[in-house]
N, C-alpha and C positions, 0 to 999 in steps of 0.2 A: 399732549394731543388732542384736536379738538371732539368733542363729544359727537359721536356719532347720528345723524338724524334721519327718523323712519317717518315713513307714511303710513298710516293706514286707512283701508277702505272698507267700509262696510263696519264703520267706529261705531255706530248706535247700533247696530244688530245684533244676534245672540254671542258669537264669538269673539267678534271684532270689540265690543263693549265692554267684554272682560279683561281682553288682551291689552289693552289701551294701558291699563293701571298696571299690570306686570311687565311693560315696557317702561313704563316711569319710575317703576322701583328699581328696574336696573340701572337707571341713571341715563337714559336715553332721552335725546330731544323727541319728540313724538308730534307730528303733524297729522290731522285727519280729515278728511276729503268727506265733505256732508252735503247734501243739497240743501239742507235749511239748516243756519246755525241755531235756530232754538231747540233743535231736538237734541243739542249737547246737554241743555240746562237740566241740571238734576242728577246728572253723572259726577261719581266722586272725581272724576279728573277734569272736569270742564276747565278749571282756572289754572290748569297746569299744560295745556296744549296749545301747539298753533291752529288755525281753525281756517282752511281752505273752503271754500263754497264753491260746488260746482256740479257738475252733472258727468257721472263716471261715463256716458256715451259720448262725452262730445271732446275731440281731441285738444282743443285748446284748454278748456279745463282741467283737464287731467295733467296735460303739459305743464301748465301753471303751478298745480299742487307739488309737481313732482322736482320742482326747482332747488337745487342744491341739497336734495336728499341722496343719501347712500342707498337705504335698502327700502323696499316697501312691501307691503303685504296686500296681498290680492284675495279678498275676502268675499267678494260679490257673487250674486246668484240672482236665478229668476225664475227659481222652481213653482213659483205659484201664482205665474202670469196667463198661464193659457196652454193650448196645444202648440205653441210655436215659442217655448221658452227656450229650445236649443237654439234657434236662430238669433232669438235675441242676447243669449250668454255670450254666444260665439264671437258676435258682432262686437260686443262690448268689450271682450277678451283681445280683439285683434286692434281695437281703439286704442286699448291700454298700452300692447306691447309697443305700438308704433310711436306712443309717447314716451316710453322708458326708453326708448332707443333716442329719440329726440334731446330728452333731457339728460343721457348719458349715466343713467340709472347703474349701479356696482351688481344691486343682486335684487330677485324678485325671490318673494316667498308666497306660496300658494297651498291652499289647504284643499283637496279634493279628496274623492271619494276611492276606497279600495276596489280594483276592476282586475281578480284573477280568476273568474270564473269566464266559460264559453257562454253561459246566458247572461245576459246583461240587460238591463233595463235603459230605457232614453235616460233616465236621469244620470247612470251612471256612465252613459254614452257621453252624454252633455258634458260631466265633469272632465272624462278625458280628453274631449276634441277642447275644452278650455286649456290645458294644461299643455298641449301641442301649439295651441294658438299664441300661447305665452314665449314657448321655447324658440317659435319662429322668429323673436326680436333679437336672437343670439345673444340675450345677456343671461349670465349664469341665473338657474333658477331652481330653487329647492322645494319639490312638489311633495307635501305630506300628506298621504292617502289614509284616510279614517272610515272605519264603520261606524256602528252605531255610535252616538256620542251620549253618553249617561249622565246627565247633571239637571238639576235643577231648573225648569225653564227652558230645555231642549226640548224639539216637536218628536223626537223618538222618545224621550222618557215621559212626556204627557199623554203620546199615545199608551203607550205601555202601562202608565198608573191609570187611566181612566178605563183602559178594557179590563184590565186585571181587578179593580176596585169592583166592579159595576156589572161582571158579570161572571157569576160562578158556574156557568155553563154556558160554551160558546164553541159556535160551528166555525171551523177556518178552512181555508185552502190546505191541501196536502202539502205546498212548500212551508207549512208552519215548523216542518221538521228539516227543512235548511240550517247549514251551519250560521253562526255570525260570531264576531271576533269586537265587542264592543271595548270602547275605551272611556274612562272617566274624563269629564270636561277639564278636570285639573291636570290631567298629565297631558290632553290636547294644546292647553295653554303651556304647559313646561316646553315641550319640543316646541312649540312656535317661537318663543321668547328666544331660547338657546339658539336657533337659528340667527338671529340677528346678533348674536355675541359671536360669532364665529371670526376667525384671524383674517381669512380671506373668503373672497368669494367661491361659491359651490355648486354643483350642478348635481342634480341626482334625483330619482324618484324612490321615496323612502314610503312603506307602510308602516303605521304606528296601530297599537293594539295594546288590550292590558293583558293579563296572564291568561284568562280563563276565553276559551272555547266551546261554546253551546251551542244548541238548536235555537228558534224561536219561542218554541214550545218549553223547552225548559227555561228560559230566560224567563217568560211569564209565571213559570212556577217557583222561582228563585224571587219573584219580586213580591209573589204572595205569600211565601214566608216570612219575608222580610216586615210585609205590612201585617203579621199574624193572621192571616186569613186562611181559611182552609183550601188545600189542593185545588185548583180549579178543574175542572171535569171540560177537557178539549177534545171535541169531535170533528175529524177530519172528512170533508166531503170533495168529490173531484169537482162538482159542477159551481163551484162558487168562485166566479171571475174576478179578476181585478175590480172592474167597475163594480158589482154586486158588494164585494169586500168593502172598497171605498166609500160607496153612500152606507154601509152599515155604520163602520168608523166615524164618518160625519156626524150619524146621529147620536153615538154613543159618548165620544170624546169632543174635545174642543177644536178638532183641526177639520177647518174646513173641507169638502170632499176634494176641491180639486187640488188641495195640497196631500190629504191622503192616498189619492188616487197616485201618486207620483211616488210615495212612500210605499205604498203596496207592491205596486209594481215592482221595486227595488228588492222584493224579499224571494224572487225569483232566482237570485243570485246568491252563492254562496259567499259570504263578504268575509273570508279569512286573509290572514296575514301572511304573504308570502316571505318566507325565512331569508331569501336569496336578496330582498328589498329591506331587510331589516336596518334601522337605525342606530342600533347600538353602536357601531363603529364612528360613527358621526358626533353623535349625543349621547351620553349613558344615560339611563332611566333616573328619574328622580330619587332622591334618597330614600331609602325603604322599599325602593319598587314602584311599579305602576299598582294601582287600585284594582283590587277583586270586583268582580260584577257586585258582590253581596255588600263591600265598603261603598262602591261608587252610590248603589241604589240606598244604602242607609244614610251616607252623608247627603244625596239631594234629598231624600226625604225629611231630614232634619232641618236644611236649609227651607224647603216648602211649608212645614208645620211651624217655623218660626217665623215665618213671612220676611226671609232673607235672601229672596232671590234679586240677583241684580241685574239680568237681562232674562229675556224669555224669545223663543222663537218667534211670538208676534209681533215683537219689537219692528222686524225689519220688515220695510214694505218696498215692492217693485217700484219703480218710477213711472211706470203707464197706471199706476193704481189713482184711482180718482181723488183720494185724500192728498195726495201729493202736488196734483194740480189745484186743487181747491185750497191747498195752505199757502199758496203765494198770491193768490187773487181775491179782493172781496169780490165772494162767488154772487151773491146774490145782486149786485149793484147793476142798476140798468135791467134786468132781466124782470120777467114774473114770478112772484114770490108770494107764499103763504106765510103768516104768523101766528102765534097763538103768545099772546103777551100777558104774564101775570104778575102783579106787583103787590107787595103788603108792606106794611111800615112795621118796624118792630122797636121795641125799649132798649135789646140788646145791642152791644156795640159791633161794628165788624170783625173784629178779632174774637166775639163768640159766638158769632154767627158762621165763620168760615169753617172750622173743623166738619163739621156734619156735610158741607158742599164738597170737599175736598176728598170726603171719605163714601162719597155716592157709589152705587154699583157693587157688583163682587158679593161678599158676604152680607154686606150691610143692605144690599137691595136699592129700591130705588124710591123709597118713603109712601107708600102705599100703592094700591091697586098690583099686588105683583102679581096676582094670579094672570092679569093682564099682559104684564111685561113677559110672563114666562109662556105664555101663547103665543104673543107675537115672533121672542124666541125660538120655539118649536117649529112655528110656520116658515121662519126663516131656514131652520137647520134642513127641512124637507125639500126647500128649492135650491138647495146648495149652498146657502150662506153661513155664516160665521157664527149664527144664533148667540146665545146669551152665555156660552161654557168656559169663554175665553178669561172670566172675572178680573181679577187684576193683579198686577205684579206686587204691589204693597197694599194693606189695607187702610192706611191713612195718608200717605205722600203720592203724588202725581206728578209727571213730566210730561212735555211736548212730545208726540209721536209715539206715544205706549199705547198699548191697547186697551179697552176697558170695556167688557162684555160686548155687545157689538157696536159700539163707539171707538174714536180713537182723538185724545188730547189733541186738540186742534192749538189750543192757545192757552196759557194760563198765567195769569198776575195773581201770584200767591197773596190770599188774603182780599182780593177784589175781584178776582173776574175768571171764568174759566168758560172754555167753550170746546165742545164736543162735535165730532162729523161723525154719522152715521156711515156704518160700513154694512146694516144689513143688504139685502137685494130689495130695490126700491125702484119706480120709475121716474127717478128723479135724484135730488141730492137734499139733505136733511143735517141741519145744525140745531145744537141743545145748549142755549147759553144761559150763565149764572154773573150776576153782576151786583155788587154790593156798592151800594152810594150813600153818604151821609143823609141822615134821617130829618123828618119834619122836627123833631123834638131834638135838644142837645144830646150827645151821646148815644142817640139811636140810629137806626139802620133802614135805608129802604132796599128791599130783597126785589131785584127784578129778575124773572125768568121768561125768556124767549124760546120758542121752537118755531124754527124756519124751515120751510120747506120749499125748492126751485122743482117744479114740475119738468118733467120729459114730456112733450106731448099731452095728445086727450087723455091716455091712461094714465098720465102723471096728475093730472087736474081732479079725474075720476076720483083715483087712490085717496087723494086729499078728503075729496068731500066725502069718501064713504067709512073714512077712521072721525072724522070731526067729531061725531056723537060721544066715542071713546075719550078724546081730550079732555070732556068737560068731566069725566070720572078720575082721568090721571094728572093731569096738570094743577089742577085749585089743591087737589091732595098734597102733592108732592112737595110745593113751595110750603105750605101749611104745615107739614110734617117736617121739614129740614128746619122751618122755627121753633118748631116745639121740640124737635132734639138738641138746639143748643140750649134750650130752657131746662130740660130734662139732665143735661150734661153739667149744667154748674147748679143743681142739687134745688130747684125752683119750679114751681108749678107752671105750666105755659098758661099765659092768660091769651084770649082773643085778639088776634093781631088788631092792630090800633087803626088801621086800614087797608081795605082790600081792593084794589083795581083789578079788572079782567075780561 
């Protein structure tokens, strides 16, 4: 009997990036649909899958990716794209359903959100509409509906972790006392994987959750206990609107205000499993049962503390993001651009210089002038940007497409080249590049650091000139300290650079 071939959309996102490995371990043939094949680099499964490059909103691209596919996973969303995310999500689902019909797919598996309350947010309405649009294809569809997913790197977990860790006293909306039914990401992956192993195509809507139902306030207290923190003082007030709450979350957590707003609005619903939609009759729970809230939090914290986070919420980007368009074109070719170029010569080899470059950002920082970077991150947060708090997924290794503070990795040639694209709020687009080249002396290295800015209109030009004085404090220090860090990591005192150009 031939091995079943499955297609995973959203394969470089939070759930999809972990699901692919699970499917491969079950012996399935896996194909992934991605906009940029470079984003698969660095994943544990990159050499074990078929890669279809295309846009999920294009019928032709999706139909081509679905050729000879038995089962497909729909893990796409556009939650962080703005006020019209519902329309974007539904149009994408309609296109996908048509392509599945055309390709004669036998089974669709979709991960949505629990929707059993009379009060429902735009986010949950959109998730429900996507399921209905996929069912319109007439193809058997298993729709798994989950509430809060607890796992290292999930948006819900990061919001919960930062609020609990940073705020011993907090004012919250009254719906902090609504009930929620969390589920560990490990258990979500279990159910998703087992759906592909069913003997015949199946249709149905199934709620999935862990063993515990508790209020959001109780969940925060459980998180505090798991983190060995005192009980949090939670004061509910009636005037804290979702908009105000999302701005507060945007300041305290790594989540941008636009994403926080949609998550906060979902708190108006009681997200609890409907036992009539229980999945146990179709797929039994994992051996030992689903993880309790405390076990899920403990496991996630362990992963974070040991830097073993496979995927993060910030890995996923919407097709309309500036990063996606910039990643496909030579963005500053043929247009007005400003550059800050710094070069130094070092006696160290490329192999010795590279590690400090790849470990930039996060806990390592930006090699000097950290107060200026912090101020820039705070300003970005205040205007609704991502700020510096997203940090890094891994303290040492980077891969294309992942977030790095308020940058995103646009290109990487390990040991030689790193290009970062700025995701802070800017009147234009910005890049930061590091390149290592053979030095002027044998065995040495020329370190090339380039900051590029493509302004948008007059405000963009004024912005560049207004911050130019700070460049003289930030960029020379950065490149020198990268070289110094390389020296220090090899146990030698850093000499002055042989040659500096800037």
